C-alpha positions in Angstrom: 58.2 8.0 5.0 60.4 9.6 7.3 59.8 12.1 10.1 60.1 15.9 7.9 63.1 17.0 9.4 61.8 21.2 10.2 63.8 24.2 12.1 61.5 26.6 14.3 62.8 29.9 13.0 61.3 31.9 16.0 60.2 30.8 18.8 57.4 33.4 20.7 53.5 32.5 21.9 51.8 31.8 18.4 55.4 29.1 17.6 55.0 27.1 21.4 50.5 27.9 20.2 51.5 25.5 16.7 54.2 23.5 18.9 51.5 21.9 20.9 49.8 20.8 17.7 53.2 19.2 15.8 54.5 17.6 18.9 51.4 14.9 18.6 52.7 14.0 15.2 55.9 13.0 15.5 54.7 10.7 13.4 54.9 12.7 9.9 57.7 16.1 12.0 61.1 16.1 13.8 61.9 19.6 15.1 65.3 19.6 14.6 66.8 22.8 16.1 65.3 26.0 16.7 66.9 29.2 16.0 65.7 31.5 19.3 67.7 34.8 20.1 65.8 35.2 23.4 66.6 33.1 26.3 63.3 33.7 27.7 61.3 32.5 25.1 63.5 29.5 24.6 63.3 28.8 28.1 59.6 28.4 27.6 59.1 26.9 24.3 62.1 24.3 25.7 58.7 23.3 28.7 56.8 22.0 25.9 58.9 19.3 24.4 59.5 18.4 28.8 56.3 18.3 29.0 55.7 15.9 26.2 58.2 14.0 27.3 61.1 14.6 24.6 64.6 16.0 24.5 65.1 19.7 23.7 66.1 20.8 20.4 69.1 22.8 19.8 68.8 25.8 20.1 71.5 27.9 17.5 70.3 31.7 17.2 72.6 32.7 14.2 70.3 31.1 11.4 73.1 31.0 8.5 75.5 28.7 11.1 72.0 26.7 11.8 71.7 26.3 8.5 75.5 24.8 7.8 74.6 23.0 10.6 71.9 20.4 10.4 70.2 18.3 7.9 66.4 19.7 7.6 64.1 19.9 5.1 61.8 22.5 5.6 61.3 25.8 7.9 58.1 27.2 10.2 59.0 30.7 10.6 57.6 33.2 13.2 59.5 36.1 13.4 59.2 40.2 13.9 58.0 40.4 10.3 60.5 42.9 9.5 63.3 39.4 9.4 60.5 37.6 6.9 61.9 38.7 3.7 65.3 37.5 4.8 65.1 35.1 6.7 62.9 32.8 4.4 65.1 33.6 1.7 68.2 32.9 3.9 66.2 28.8 3.8 64.5 28.4 0.5 68.4 29.4 -0.8 69.3 26.5 1.3 67.7 24.1 -0.5 64.0 24.2 2.3 60.5 24.3 1.6 59.3 27.6 4.0 55.9 27.7 5.6 56.0 31.5 6.6 53.5 33.1 9.3 51.6 36.5 8.4 51.4 38.7 7.0 54.6 37.6 4.3 56.5 40.5 4.1 56.7 44.2 4.8 55.6 45.7 1.5 54.9 44.7 -2.0 59.0 45.0 -3.2 60.1 42.3 -1.0 56.8 40.2 -2.0 57.8 39.8 -5.7 62.0 39.9 -4.8 60.3 36.5 -2.2 58.7 35.1 -5.9 61.7 35.3 -7.6 64.1 33.3 -5.1 60.6 30.8 -5.1 61.2 30.8 -8.9 64.7 30.5 -9.0 65.8 27.2 -6.1 62.3 25.4 -7.0 60.8 26.1 -3.7 57.3 25.7 -1.7 56.7 29.0 0.3 53.0 28.5 1.8 51.5 31.2 3.7 50.6 30.3 7.3 47.5 32.3 7.2 43.9 30.2 8.5 41.3 32.2 6.0 43.3 31.5 3.0 44.1 27.5 4.3 40.8 26.9 5.4 37.9 24.6 3.1 35.0 28.0 4.0 37.6 29.9 1.6 38.0 27.7 -0.3 34.9 27.6 -0.7 34.0 30.6 -1.2 36.7 31.5 -3.1 36.3 28.4 -5.9 32.3 30.0 -6.2 33.2 33.7 -6.9 35.9 32.1 -9.3 33.5 29.1 -11.0 30.9 31.9 -12.0 27.8 30.4 -10.9 27.5 33.2 -8.5 27.3 35.2 -10.8 29.6 38.5 -10.8 30.7 40.3 -7.7 29.8 43.1 -6.7 30.7 44.2 -3.2 32.7 42.9 -0.2 32.4 44.3 3.3 34.9 43.6 6.2 35.2 44.4 9.2 38.1 43.3 12.6 37.3 44.5 15.9 40.2 43.6 18.6 41.4 45.1 22.1 44.5 44.7 20.4 46.3 48.7 21.4 46.1 48.0 24.3 46.8 44.0 25.0 49.9 44.7 22.5 51.8 47.8 24.1 54.7 47.5 24.9 55.4 44.6 22.5 57.3 44.6 19.4 53.8 45.0 17.4 53.1 47.9 18.2 57.3 49.1 17.3 57.4 50.9 13.9 61.2 48.9 12.7 60.0 45.9 13.6 56.6 45.2 12.5 55.7 47.4 10.0 52.3 48.8 10.8 49.8 48.4 13.4 46.7 46.5 14.0 45.3 46.7 9.8 49.2 44.7 9.3 48.8 42.1 12.8 45.3 41.2 13.0 44.1 43.0 10.4 46.3 41.4 8.2 43.9 38.5 7.9 41.0 40.6 6.5 42.9 42.1 4.2 44.6 38.5 2.7 40.9 37.0 2.9 39.7 39.6 1.3 42.4 39.4 -2.0 42.2 36.1 -1.3 38.2 35.9 -2.1 38.3 39.2 -4.7 40.1 36.7 -6.6 42.1 39.8 -8.7 43.9 43.6 -7.8 42.5 46.4 -6.6 42.7 49.6 -9.1 41.6 52.6 -5.9 42.1 52.9 -2.8 40.8 55.4 -0.2 41.8 55.1 3.3 42.5 57.0 7.0 44.1 55.5 10.2 44.4 57.0 13.3 46.8 55.5 15.7 44.4 57.3 18.5 48.0 57.9 20.9 50.1 55.0 19.2 53.5 54.4 17.7 51.1 51.9 14.9 48.1 52.7 13.5 45.0 50.7 15.5 41.8 52.4 13.5 41.5 52.3 9.7 38.0 52.2 7.0 39.4 51.7 3.5 37.0 51.8 0.6 38.1 50.3 -2.9 37.9 49.3 -6.2 38.8 45.9 -7.7 39.3 46.0 -10.9 36.5 43.9 -12.4 35.1 47.0 -11.1 33.6 45.7 -7.7 33.7 47.3 -4.6 34.9 47.1 -1.4 35.1 48.2 2.4 36.5 47.5 5.2 36.8 48.7 8.8 39.1 47.6 11.8 38.4 49.0 14.4 41.7 47.8 17.1 40.6 49.9 20.7 38.2 47.9 21.1 36.5 46.4 24.6 38.5 42.7 25.2 37.0 40.8 22.2 38.2 39.8 18.8 35.8 38.7 15.9 35.1 39.9 12.1 32.6 39.9 9.3 33.3 39.5 5.5 30.0 40.1 3.8 29.9 39.0 0.4 27.9 40.7 -2.7 27.4 38.5 -6.4 24.4 38.3 -8.7 23.2 35.8 -7.2 24.0 35.4 -3.9 25.0 36.5 -0.4 28.4 34.8 1.4 29.2 35.5 5.2 32.2 34.1 7.0 35.2 35.1 9.0 38.3 36.5 8.4 40.1 33.5 9.4 37.6 31.9 7.5 36.2 29.8 10.8 33.1 29.6 9.2 31.1 29.8 6.0 27.4 31.0 4.9 25.5 31.6 1.9 21.8 32.9 1.1 21.0 32.3 -2.7 18.2 33.3 -4.5 15.2 33.2 -3.8 15.7 32.5 0.0 14.9 34.0 3.0 17.8 33.0 5.9 21.1 32.2 5.0 21.9 28.2 6.1 25.5 26.8 6.8 27.6 26.2 3.6 29.2 22.2 5.3 32.6 21.7 3.9 35.2 19.3 5.3 36.9 19.2 8.7 39.8 21.7 8.5 43.1 20.5 9.1 45.8 22.6 11.2 47.6 25.2 10.0 51.4 22.9 9.3 49.7 19.1 8.9 47.9 21.3 5.6 51.7 22.7 4.5 52.5 19.0 5.1 49.9 17.8 2.5 51.0 20.9 0.0 54.7 19.3 0.0 53.1 16.2 -0.1 50.6 16.5 -3.9 47.9 16.2 -2.3 46.3 19.4 -1.9 47.2 22.6 -4.8 48.9 25.7 -2.7 46.0 27.2 -0.7 47.8 30.7 -1.1 51.2 30.7 -2.6 53.9 34.2 -1.9 50.5 35.9 -5.0 47.6 36.2 -2.9 50.8 37.7 -0.4 52.0 40.4 -3.2 48.0 41.3 -3.4 48.0 42.1 0.3 51.2 43.6 0.3 50.2 46.3 -2.0 46.9 46.3 -1.2 48.4 47.5 2.3 50.9 49.7 0.3 48.5 50.9 -1.1 46.0 52.2 2.1 49.4 53.2 3.6 50.5 55.2 0.9 46.6 57.2 0.9 46.7 57.6 4.2 49.7 59.7 4.1 47.3 61.8 1.6 44.4 62.0 4.2 42.4 60.1 2.3 44.0 60.8 -1.0 42.3 58.3 -3.8 46.1 56.1 -4.6 45.7 54.2 -7.9 47.1 50.8 -7.8 
């Protein structure tokens, strides 16, 4: 098969993280063009191609002109959160399949509108959440949906990082670009993986958020109830000592699952067992590789925009409750 022709929209640090792997797969991927307004970020990205002995793709910062100029199959969008909706909409309407960095969009209204665009165009949209894309979370979700672990009782999740000091002065702490703080950035992985594991909507949410002197929230505590009646607690600390880690516990009638917000591991303790043991699953391929597998029909879409909509609805409810000093919001 001919390599998939892709445009990289956004060429910052996270894009370069993905590009390092993509450039090792020239037989599957042809990076046709870049879309990056920053000369500094474009220069840093250009060095990756030069180091790999490959020509630097042309850069067209104007997305409309780019889509009119180049023949493309797909787009990988890795830009500040505020741009996700319009850029994804434009690419889908131009006939491209899209891999979209997290969080999907800024709010539930945008999420619903993007689903409508996906439906109207018939194109593929995958949200690049490592948790949903990981074999560990797919296995855990399959167990929970099958009923073999009994009914879901509760979920407890915590994420921590020195995010506040580490991102000071960047767009991630500009509300108009980021749409939120730690809970909507690194913490978005926690929200997404929890809603993915839960597999259902929240019915009630109560939240407290603190900015810790910053423009956006870096601390958060949330409690919620799912429509099934199962309970959820979420804790985000973005002012931790230098670190970045997480834990998720899922309690059901017949087992306890333990994993991380990125799905980097999975452990289970079943009835009559005294300790957790590691669950062996197939080795995870990268985000881009899984997108290609979904596109080729070799893998069901593990993170469609419907999952992004659930997460957006949860974050909308969290912000509404926090603005009301922890008052319960009925979803």
